[in-house]
Phi, psi and omega in degrees: 000124179283132175261339177197183181292342181236357180228140180245153175305318187303313182289333180278347178248357181298136180205121173297323184294313181302315182293318180295325183261002182057046180261127178284121181246024181273126180286155172293170175297323183288328175290324175300315181294322178298319177298313179300331184277322190245297189295305187299311178299321176300316177294324176291321176295325176294318179299319178295320179298315183272355172071026175182185185299151177245127172270119176272109179283324177203128179245238178298139172230128172297158176306320181293318178293319181299323179295330183275350183269119183305131171089352185283137177272151181295338179271009186306139177287349170304317184291334178273357181076022182251356187227153172215143171266125192232158169226143183223072187300330183290342180261316184153186184288170179308321179294321179293322180293313176303311179302313182299318179296312185296322183272355187277336189089001175302137175287129175210160175269308181215141167236129176235120174276105183258122171068029174069198182285358174263000183259233187202175171253117175273132178220143179226156180223130185217178177303315175252114183272106184283336186057047178277137180232124181225161172231141178224130176239165182304326188253015185227158170285179176296132176250137177294129176096178179264120183233150167279157182294120182291346179257004180288144183283000000 
C-alpha cells in the first residue's frame, strides 16, 4: 500500500525480528492514518533534503515487536508510528545524515545518532516538534547533542 509517492506501508512495517518470531506487525487503520499525518510527510521532506532514496531499517513496531527489540523503550515513538531508523547511503553515513538534518532547519521531533557510523539515524516526526538531538553508543547512556563515537578508532 502506497502511503506517499516514495514510501509504502510494507517498508515501514518490515522487520526481520517480527518475521523470525512470527509477530504480527500490521498497524491498525487509525495508526496508518497517524503515520500518514506525521511520519510519512516528514520522511518525504527528508528525502527531498537529502536528494535521494531513504532505506528504512526499522519503522512502525507493534507493542509486541517493540518489546522483542533489544534496547527498545516502552515509550518508543516507533510504537506510535512516528519514528524510523534510516540509512541514506547515497548521501553519506549516519553521522552525515544526522548533521544535515540538524543544520537544515527541517522540522523534526527527534534525531538520534545511534551506534556510530555502523548504526543508523533515528528520526521522528510528531504533532509537537521538539528538535531533540541525542547520540547513543554501545558503551554510553544517551548523550545530549550530536557526538562522535568516543570508542571509534
